[in-house]
N, C-alpha and C positions, 0 to 999 in steps of 0.2 A: 122574584127576579131569577133566582138560580134555576128554577124549573121552567122558565119561559121558553127556552130554546133560542132566545134572541142573544145577539152579542151584547155583553154588559161591560161598561167602562166605569171606572171610579175616579172621582175628583178628590184629591188630597189623601183620603184614607177610605178604603172600602167600608161601607156602613156596617156597624156591629163589631169592628175590629178596634182594639185599644192600640193607638199609635205608639205608645211607649213600650208595651209588652209583647205585642203580636198575638194577643189572645182575646177571645170574647169576654165580656164582663162577668159571665158565669158559665160554667161548663155546660155545653150543649146549646148555648144561645146561638141563634143564626148569625152568620157572617156572609156578606155578599162575596161571591167569587167572581172576580173581574178578569177579563182578558188582559187588560192593561190599566194602570193607575197613573194619572197625572198628578203629582204631588207638588206642593207649593213651598217656596222659600228655602226649605231644606228637606233632605230625606228624613223620614221618621224611623226610629229603630224598629218599631213594630212591623214595618213593611218588609224587613229583612230577616226576621227571626220568628220562631214559633210557627203559628198558623199563617203568618203574614205573607210568606212567599207564595203559598198556594192561593191565598185570597187576592193578592195584588196583581198577579200575573206580571207582565212586563212593566217596568217602572220608568217613567220619564219625570224629570225635574224641571219645573218652571220657577226660576228664582225671583221672578217679577221685578228684576233689576233692583233688588233691595240693596241699599248701601251697606255693605258688610262692615265697614269701620264703625258704623253707628252701633253695631251689636257687640263689637269686640270688648271684652271686659265686663259686659253687662249680661249676656246670655252665654252660659257655658254649655257646650255640647254634651248630651247624655252619652253619646257613643260616636265612634268614628267608623267609617267604612274601611275595611282592610283592603288596601290596594298595594301593588308592588312599590309605588313611590315611597311608602313608609319604611321599607326594609331593603330595597334594592342595593343601596350603598353598602350594606353589611354582608351581602352574599360573598362567599369565598370565590376568588378567581384562581385560575390555573396558570402557573408559571412554567416556562420552558425548563427551568432548572429545579422544579419541584420533584419530589419523590413520594412514595406512599407514606413515609413518616411525616411529610409536610401537612397531610390532611387528616391526621388524627386516627386513633384507634377507639372504637366504640365496642362495648360489651353489652349484649342483650341477655338479660338474666330472667329466667322463667322456666317454662317447659316441665311441669310435673308430669307424672305418669298419665298417659292418655291425652296430653295436651302439648306435645312437643312441636306441633305444627305452628303454634302461635308465635314463639320466638323466631322460627325460621321465616315467617312472613315479615316480622319486624326487621329481621336482618337483611332481607332483600330490599326492603324500603330504604334501609341505611346504605346499602351498597349502591343503589341506583341514584342516591342523592349525594354521592361523592366521598363518603368516608374512606380514608386510605386503607384501613384494615377493619374487618368486621368479625367479631367473635360472638359465638353463641354459647352461653353457659346454661346447661339444663340441669334441673334438680333430679330428674328421673334417671335412675341408674341404667335403664335400658334404652336411653336416648341414642339415636344414630350417631355414628362417628364421622360421617360425611354426608353432605347433601349432594346427591348425584346430579340433581337439576341445577345446582348452583355451587360447584365445587370451590369457588373462591372463598366461601365462608369457612371459618375455622371453628370447629365444634369441640366443646369441652364438657366434662361433668363438673359439678360443683366442687370447689376446693382445688382444682388443678390449674387455674389461671390466676396470675397476679393482677387483681383488679386495680391495685394502686398504680399500675403502669398505663392505665387507660386514660384517654382524654375526655371520655364521657361514658355514662351508663344509661341504659334503657331498661327499666325494671318492671316486671309484672305480667307480661303476656304469658298466659297458661301457667301461672306460678302456683295456683291453689292457695287455700288459706289454712293448710295443715300446719302442724307444729314445726316441721322442718323448714317450711317456707317462712314462718314467723321468725325463726332463728336466723335464717339467711338474710332476711330483710334487716333485722337488727344489726347484724354484722356489716352489711353494706352501708348503713347509716353511719356507723362508727368509722368505717373506712373513708367515707366521703368527708366526714368532719376533720379527719387527720390529714387527708390528701387534697381537700378542696376540689373534688371532682364534680363537674356539673352532671346533672341527671334528670331524666324524665321518668315519671312514674305513671303507670296505667293499670287498668284491669285489677287483678287480684292484689297487687301492691296497695291500691286504693282501698280495696275491701279490708285488707289487714289494718290499714291506718284507722278505718272506721271501727273495726272490731277490737283493737288493742290500744287503749288510750296512751300507753307509754310510748308506743311507736309513733303516734301522731304528735306527741310532745317532742320526741326526738327529731322528727321531720321539721317541726316548727322552729326548733332551736337551730337546725341546720340552715333553713332558709333565712331566718332573721340574722344569722351570722354572716350573711353575704354569699354563701355558696349558691350558684345558679341552680334553681329547682323549677321544673315544669310539671304540672299535674294535668292529665288529660281525661277527666271523667265524662262518661255519658250521664244523662239525667238521674238514673237510679243510683249510680256510684256517688254522684254529688249529693243526692238526698241522704245517703247513708252517712257521709262525712258531716253533713249539716244537721243530722238527726231530724230529718223531715221525711216527706214522701215525694215520689217523683212528680205527681201532679202539682204539688206546691212549687217545686223547682221550676216546672214548665210554665207556671202562671206568670213568673217574672224572671226570665232567664238572666237578664242583666244584673238584677239584684242578687240572684243566687251566686253568680260568678264573683261579684264583688264581695259577698259574704265569705266565700271560700278564700279569697285573697286575704281578707282581714283575719281569718282564722289561722291561716298557715304561713303567710308571708311569701308564698310562692306565686309564680306565674300560673294562671289557670286557663285551661282550654276546655270550656263547657261545650261538648260536642252536640250535634243535632242540626236541625234545619236552621241555618244562620248561626253557625258556631260562634260563640262569644269568647274572645281572648282578653283576659283582664290581668293587670299587673299592678304591684304596689305603687301608689302615687300617680298612676296614669289613667287617662280616660279609656274605658274599654273599647274594643273594636269588634265589629260584627262582620263576619266573613260572607262575601257574596257568591263565592264559587261552590260547586257541588250540586248534587241532585239526588233523587230517590234511589238511584242505583247503588249508592253507598250503604243502603240498609241491608247489608249481608255480613255474615260472620267473617272476621279477620281484617276488615278495612281499618278498624281502629288500631290493630297491631301494626299495620303498614305505616300509619301516621306516626305511631310511637317511634318506629325505627327512623323515619324521616327527621323527626325532631332531634333524635340522638345523633344522627349524622351531622346535622348543622351545628349542634353544640360541640361535637368533636372537632369540627373545623374552625372553632373559635368564635362563632356568632354569639352575641348576647342572648340571654334566655328569652326575652320578650320577642326579639326580632326572629329568633329561630322558630318560635311558636307561630308567629304571624306568617312567616314565609312557608313553613311546612304545611300549615292548614290551607293556605291559598293554593299551593301547588297540588296538594292532595285533591282538593275540590276541582281544580282546573283539569286534572287528569281524568276525573270522572266526566266532566263536561265534554272533553275532547273525545272520549270513548263514545258517549251518547251521540255526539255530532257525526261520528263516523259510522253510526248504526250498531255499535257494540253495546247496547243497553238502552234504557236503564234495566230492563228485566234480564236477569241472568248475569249481570256484571259481577265479577268476583274479585277478591282482594288482590291477588297476585297480578291481575291485569293492570293495576294502577301504576306499577313501578316504571315501566318504559315511557308512558306518556308524561308522567311527572318529570322524568329526566329530560324529555324533549322540551317541556315547558320551561324548565330551569335554564337549559342551555340557550333557548330562544331569548329569554329575558337578558341573559348575560351578553348575547350577541348584539342585542338592540341597545345596550347601555353605552352611550357615547363617552362615558367617563373612563372606559377601559378597565 
């Protein structure tokens, strides 16, 4: 079928694809690649994550006029589709009498020697999604003191900023896993526990949690005490935290995300095709926005900053994760639609279209 040169369409699920996981039954097994899939009764998680998005093509739903009340309380959804309706009410609005202090201060912590660009990308993501003040705290002694391309950002070296005065932290971009980074992360966790500061952890912060069991235990204590915590691993980072390998994580992305939630008590964003957002006691959500243009260095850093900005503005952790992931993917979709990708799309390009998407949602929300 795939080599026929003919248009191929699928009914319910492309043949060879597991509708729950979005993967073939065994690595390398053939899966039909359809132009479009007409699925029945309800969307299947596997159509939206893993290999499913490439296999299914455009997706249409025929509910067959099923009587939904007959299923309520009998069949529990394995996952939800991440749509703005799930978090729009939580988005921060701008008031005429607001000021920069009204919308929170976020500190991006990372930037070891040779990797100072990563926290700068995260900081731009935070700035464009509305944080009132954005600080960058670099571990590298030779980090720049100003970002000439984005002078609104306030740049510091480690130890020179009172992190307890922040409304949110975004930790990990370009941090490294060296001893000084380990000590810095341990200090941040102590500060969060005493000040109850929300935080998002990404990149090398996640690698340090996997490397140092005491840090992971500290994180778990923090999340289980009620401090809002978001983790944003890609599949390899998730595998390290779960002591698995990346192919095992990818074989069942929903299960891996839920396992990380159970292990840490945090909100988990398992990045990839059909990013999975999971939270304690909640049905996980699969994100429908985004495309292959996001497969370039730095896009995850921008997402980290976006989550941090929404946390700083007072959004609950799960809703901050859901909305940031959707807006991040929508930005990539809008760039591709305008001809700016997917090939060659780069991380810093995501900030402006994400801002446009956010403001368009707020303008369309009749609740004001």
